[in-house]
N, C-alpha and C positions, 0 to 999 in steps of 0.2 A: 171599845174595849169591853169584853164580857168575861164574867166569872160565874160559874155555875154553883148554886147553893145545893149541897148534898146533905141529906138527912137533917134538914132544918138547922144546919150548923152555920149560922151567919158569921160567927167570929172567925172561923176558918176561911170562909169566902172573903171576908174583909181583909184578912191577912194576905191572901193570895192577890187580891186587887191592889193592895198597897205595894206588894213586891213587884207586880207588873208595872205599876205606875213609876216606881223607882227606877226600874230597868229602862223604861222608855224615856226617862228624863223629864217627866211631867212636873214633878215637884220643883225641880230646878228652874224649869220654864216659868212656872207660876211666880217663883221668887223674883226672877228677872223682870217680869212684867208688872210688878207691884208699883214701879215708878218709871218715869220716862228716862231713857238712857240716850244721851246725845250720840250721834253716829261716830264722832271721833272717839268718845269713851268706849263705844262698842268695839271699834277696831282695835283700840289699845288693849282691851280685856281679852279679845279673841287672840291677838298676837301673843299675849302673855300666856294664855292657856296652851297655845300651840307649842311655845318654847318649853313649858312645863311638861307637856306630853312627850316631846322629843327627848328631853333630859331623862325622864323616867324610863323611856324605852331604851336609851343608850345605857343607863345604869343597869337595867335588867339584862341586857345583852352582854355587858361586860361581866356581870356576875355569873351568867351562864357559861361564859368562856373561861371563867376562873381567874379573871384579872383583878378582881377585888377581894 
């Protein structure tokens, strides 16, 4: 991952880097890798995340169609 520093503005480049890392999910990945997660716990977490995403998508779809 690269970010160009323009006009010696390191703060702006750092902000851009953090935004890119957030978008790519690197911070989330680092948080998950801080400790060992058993495979069963990982499957359980991923299943819960998938259900959460599906519900959110259904809620947004219903709102778009004017049902809520």
